[in-house]
VOTOR-833107 format. One line per field, with one value per atom (N, C-alpha, C, O, CB): x, y, z; residue number from 1; residue in one letter. Coordinates in Angstrom, 2 decimals, m for minus. Glycine has a CB too. Example, Ala and Ser with C-alpha at 12.3 -4.5 7.8 and 13.67 -1.06 7.14 Angstrom:
BEGIN
xx = c(13.19;12.30;13.20;14.24;11.31;12.85;13.67;12.90;13.41;14.08)
yy = c(m5.69;m4.50;m3.30;m3.32;m4.47;m2.25;m1.06;0.03;1.14;m0.60)
zz = c(7.80;7.80;7.80;8.46;9.05;7.08;7.14;7.87;8.04;5.72)
torpa = c(1;1;1;1;1;2;2;2;2;2)
torke = c(A;A;A;A;A;S;S;S;S;S)
end
This chain:
BEGIN
xx = c(65.50;64.79;64.34;65.10;65.69;63.13;62.61;62.35;61.88;61.32;62.64;62.42;61.86;62.30;63.75;60.90;60.28;61.04;61.49;58.80;61.18;61.82;60.89;60.07;63.22;61.02;60.25;61.23;62.20;59.51;60.97;61.85;61.22;60.03;62.11;62.04;61.60;62.47;63.65;61.66;61.88;62.68;63.19;62.41;61.85;64.49;65.10;64.83;64.85;66.62;64.58;64.30;65.45;65.24;64.00;66.68;67.86;68.28;69.31;69.01;67.48;67.79;68.22;68.68;68.88;68.06;68.41;67.29;66.14;69.69;67.64;66.68;67.23;68.44;66.30;66.32;66.73;65.70;64.56;66.85;66.10;65.21;65.42;66.49;65.45;64.35;64.40;63.84;63.03;63.61;64.28;63.85;63.06;63.67;65.08;61.74;60.94;61.18;61.06;59.50;61.51;61.73;63.03;63.23;61.73;63.93;65.21;65.34;65.80;66.42;64.94;65.00;66.38;67.40;64.59;66.40;67.65;68.36;69.40;68.56;67.84;68.49;67.95;66.79;68.26;68.79;68.41;69.65;70.77;67.76;69.44;70.55;70.05;68.86;71.20;70.96;70.60;71.43;72.41;70.80;71.03;71.78;71.42;70.29;71.50;72.39;72.17;71.23;70.41;73.50;71.35;70.46;69.75;70.13;71.26;68.71;67.99;68.90;68.81;66.75;69.78;70.73;71.69;72.00;71.51;72.18;73.05;72.31;72.87;73.55;71.05;70.25;70.13;70.30;68.86;69.83;69.71;71.00;70.99;69.30;72.11;73.42;73.65;74.06;74.57;73.37;73.57;72.61;72.95;73.41;71.41;70.45;70.97;70.86;69.11;71.53;72.08;73.17;73.21;72.65;74.05;75.12;74.56;75.05;76.11;73.56;72.99;72.31;72.50;71.99;71.52;70.83;71.85;71.71;69.86;72.85;73.89;74.58;74.82;74.92;74.91;75.58;74.70;75.18;76.01;73.43;72.52;72.29;72.08;71.19;72.32;72.07;73.31;73.20;71.47;74.49;75.72;76.31;77.51;76.75;75.49;75.92;76.74;76.33;74.70;77.87;78.73;78.24;78.28;80.21;77.78;77.27;78.30;77.96;76.03;79.54;80.56;80.83;81.25;81.84;80.60;80.84;79.58;79.61;81.38;78.47;77.20;77.10;77.48;76.05;76.59;76.34;75.09;74.03;76.19;75.21;74.09;73.60;74.33;74.49;72.39;71.91;71.52;70.99;70.73;71.79;71.32;71.61;72.75;69.87;70.56;70.68;70.56;70.38;69.62;70.65;70.54;71.69;72.75;70.46;71.48;72.53;72.37;71.28;72.51;73.45;73.46;73.37;74.11;74.73;72.44;72.31;72.57;72.25;70.90;73.15;73.34;72.43;72.51;74.85;71.55;70.61;70.75;71.16;69.17;70.41;70.41;68.99;68.06;71.02;68.83;67.48;67.50;66.46;66.95)
yy = c(16.74;17.84;17.40;16.77;19.11;17.73;17.46;18.79;19.74;16.57;18.84;20.06;19.69;18.71;20.88;20.44;20.14;20.83;21.97;20.58;20.11;20.67;20.44;19.53;20.02;21.27;21.12;20.68;21.38;22.45;19.52;18.95;19.17;18.92;17.43;19.65;19.90;19.10;18.89;21.42;18.67;18.09;19.24;20.09;17.05;19.27;20.33;20.09;18.94;20.42;21.14;21.02;20.38;19.62;22.39;20.67;20.15;18.78;18.25;21.12;18.21;16.91;17.08;18.15;16.19;16.04;16.11;16.74;16.82;16.89;17.18;17.72;18.97;19.18;16.68;19.80;20.89;20.99;20.56;22.25;21.54;21.61;22.92;23.53;20.43;23.35;24.55;24.23;23.32;25.71;25.00;24.82;26.06;27.07;24.57;26.01;27.21;27.82;29.03;26.88;27.00;27.50;28.28;28.99;26.35;28.15;28.85;29.63;29.09;27.84;30.89;31.68;31.65;31.85;33.12;31.42;31.40;30.06;29.92;32.43;29.09;27.78;26.87;26.47;27.14;26.57;25.71;24.98;25.41;26.54;23.88;23.11;22.28;22.28;22.22;21.55;20.72;19.44;19.33;21.48;18.50;17.25;16.57;16.67;16.33;15.87;15.13;13.95;13.64;14.65;13.29;12.19;12.55;13.51;10.85;11.79;12.06;11.85;12.58;11.16;10.85;10.60;11.77;12.17;9.30;12.32;13.50;14.67;15.41;13.89;14.83;15.92;15.79;16.78;15.94;14.59;14.40;14.74;15.41;12.97;14.27;14.58;16.08;16.63;13.89;16.75;18.20;18.96;20.03;18.67;18.42;19.07;19.13;20.16;18.33;18.02;18.01;19.08;19.81;16.63;19.16;20.16;21.58;22.48;19.93;21.80;23.13;23.60;24.74;23.14;22.73;23.11;23.39;24.37;22.00;22.54;22.76;24.10;24.86;21.62;24.38;25.64;26.85;27.86;25.64;26.75;27.87;28.12;29.27;27.61;27.07;27.23;27.57;27.95;25.97;27.46;27.72;29.08;29.20;26.62;30.08;31.44;31.99;31.87;32.36;32.58;33.16;34.56;35.46;33.19;34.75;36.06;36.88;37.93;35.89;36.42;37.14;38.53;39.42;36.34;38.75;40.05;40.91;42.03;39.86;40.41;41.11;42.16;41.90;40.13;43.33;44.37;44.01;43.80;45.76;43.93;43.62;44.93;45.55;42.58;45.37;46.66;46.62;45.63;47.12;47.71;47.92;46.77;46.34;48.17;46.30;45.25;43.84;42.88;45.45;43.72;42.41;41.49;41.95;42.57;40.21;39.22;38.03;37.77;38.76;37.31;36.14;34.90;34.75;36.11;34.00;32.72;31.60;31.72;32.58;30.51;29.32;28.24;27.90;28.86;27.70;26.69;25.45;25.55;27.23;24.31;23.05;22.75;22.83;21.87;22.39;22.04;20.68;20.20;23.09)
zz = c(53.59;52.97;51.58;50.84;52.90;51.24;49.90;49.22;49.85;49.96;47.94;47.18;45.81;45.20;47.03;45.34;44.05;42.93;43.07;44.04;41.82;40.63;39.44;39.45;40.38;38.44;37.21;36.13;35.83;36.81;35.54;34.51;33.14;32.94;34.76;32.21;30.84;29.88;30.14;30.51;28.78;27.71;26.86;26.43;26.84;26.61;25.81;24.33;23.87;26.08;23.58;22.14;21.39;20.44;21.55;21.81;21.13;21.66;21.26;21.26;22.55;23.16;24.60;24.99;22.37;25.37;26.78;27.59;27.15;26.96;28.78;29.72;30.38;30.43;30.76;30.90;31.76;32.88;32.72;30.97;34.01;35.16;35.90;35.86;36.11;36.56;37.38;38.76;38.92;36.72;39.75;41.13;41.53;41.89;42.08;41.49;41.77;43.15;43.31;41.63;44.14;45.49;45.63;46.61;46.46;44.63;44.67;43.37;42.37;44.86;43.36;42.12;41.47;42.14;42.41;40.18;39.43;39.45;38.80;39.96;40.17;40.27;39.17;39.21;41.67;38.19;37.06;36.57;36.83;35.90;35.86;35.31;34.14;33.83;36.40;33.50;32.36;32.37;33.11;31.02;31.53;31.40;30.10;29.62;32.59;29.51;28.26;28.48;27.62;27.68;29.64;30.00;31.30;31.98;30.16;31.64;32.88;34.08;35.06;32.99;34.02;35.10;35.27;36.39;34.84;34.14;34.20;34.83;35.64;32.79;34.45;35.00;36.51;37.23;34.36;37.01;38.45;39.18;40.21;38.77;38.63;39.23;39.27;40.30;38.44;38.15;38.07;38.98;39.48;36.64;39.19;40.08;41.51;42.18;40.05;41.99;43.34;43.48;44.47;43.68;42.49;42.54;42.45;43.14;41.41;41.60;41.43;42.71;43.13;40.27;43.33;44.57;45.67;46.40;45.00;45.79;46.80;46.56;47.50;46.79;45.32;44.99;45.27;45.77;43.55;44.93;45.15;46.64;47.05;44.46;47.44;48.88;49.68;50.85;49.42;49.09;49.84;49.50;49.24;49.55;49.50;49.19;50.36;51.51;48.89;50.05;51.08;51.40;50.56;50.61;52.64;53.04;53.81;54.35;53.89;53.86;54.63;54.08;54.83;54.66;52.79;52.18;52.13;51.61;50.79;52.67;52.61;53.70;54.84;52.72;53.36;54.35;55.15;54.57;53.68;56.46;57.33;57.94;58.72;58.45;57.60;58.10;59.57;60.06;57.28;60.27;61.65;62.59;62.74;61.64;63.22;64.23;63.65;64.39;65.29;62.32;61.69;62.04;62.46;60.19;61.87;62.13;61.20;60.70;63.60;60.98;60.11;60.97;61.95;59.22;60.60;61.31;60.32;59.14;61.96;60.81;59.98;60.53;61.71;59.97;59.68;60.12;59.24;58.09;60.09;59.78;59.02;58.61;59.41;59.86;57.33;56.87;56.22;55.76;55.88)
torpa = c(1;1;1;1;1;2;2;2;2;2;3;3;3;3;3;4;4;4;4;4;5;5;5;5;5;6;6;6;6;6;7;7;7;7;7;8;8;8;8;8;9;9;9;9;9;10;10;10;10;10;11;11;11;11;11;12;12;12;12;12;13;13;13;13;13;14;14;14;14;14;15;15;15;15;15;16;16;16;16;16;17;17;17;17;17;18;18;18;18;18;19;19;19;19;19;20;20;20;20;20;21;21;21;21;21;22;22;22;22;22;23;23;23;23;23;24;24;24;24;24;25;25;25;25;25;26;26;26;26;26;27;27;27;27;27;28;28;28;28;28;29;29;29;29;29;30;30;30;30;30;31;31;31;31;31;32;32;32;32;32;33;33;33;33;33;34;34;34;34;34;35;35;35;35;35;36;36;36;36;36;37;37;37;37;37;38;38;38;38;38;39;39;39;39;39;40;40;40;40;40;41;41;41;41;41;42;42;42;42;42;43;43;43;43;43;44;44;44;44;44;45;45;45;45;45;46;46;46;46;46;47;47;47;47;47;48;48;48;48;48;49;49;49;49;49;50;50;50;50;50;51;51;51;51;51;52;52;52;52;52;53;53;53;53;53;54;54;54;54;54;55;55;55;55;55;56;56;56;56;56;57;57;57;57;57;58;58;58;58;58;59;59;59;59;59;60;60;60;60;60;61;61;61;61;61;62;62;62;62;62;63;63;63;63;63;64;64;64;64;64;65;65;65;65;65;66;66;66;66;66;67;67;67;67;67)
torke = c(M;M;M;M;M;K;K;K;K;K;I;I;I;I;I;K;K;K;K;K;V;V;V;V;V;I;I;I;I;I;V;V;V;V;V;H;H;H;H;H;E;E;E;E;E;A;A;A;A;A;E;E;E;E;E;E;E;E;E;E;G;G;G;G;G;G;G;G;G;G;F;F;F;F;F;W;W;W;W;W;A;A;A;A;A;E;E;E;E;E;V;V;V;V;V;P;P;P;P;P;A;A;A;A;A;I;I;I;I;I;P;P;P;P;P;G;G;G;G;G;C;C;C;C;C;A;A;A;A;A;T;T;T;T;T;Q;Q;Q;Q;Q;G;G;G;G;G;E;E;E;E;E;T;T;T;T;T;F;F;F;F;F;E;E;E;E;E;D;D;D;D;D;L;L;L;L;L;L;L;L;L;L;H;H;H;H;H;N;N;N;N;N;L;L;L;L;L;Y;Y;Y;Y;Y;E;E;E;E;E;A;A;A;A;A;V;V;V;V;V;E;E;E;E;E;G;G;G;G;G;C;C;C;C;C;L;L;L;L;L;S;S;S;S;S;V;V;V;V;V;D;D;D;D;D;V;V;V;V;V;S;S;S;S;S;Q;Q;Q;Q;Q;T;T;T;T;T;Q;Q;Q;Q;Q;I;I;I;I;I;P;P;P;P;P;G;G;G;G;G;E;E;E;E;E;G;G;G;G;G;R;R;R;R;R;V;V;V;V;V;L;L;L;L;L;E;E;E;E;E;I;I;I;I;I;A;A;A;A;A;I;I;I;I;I)
end
């Protein structure tokens, strides 16, 4: 899977990035390498939301898919 991210240089130094395809998914790093490492963790965390406590209305159902 490929996903696009927008990388910004932080005013105070380092970098920060956001993932437009996943609202609210963003991270930062002191170096570009730190940022890349943190991006993998941020995307994984944003995509691994636990829906077991979510109310499923009516005839809805939860599916788990691999992407």
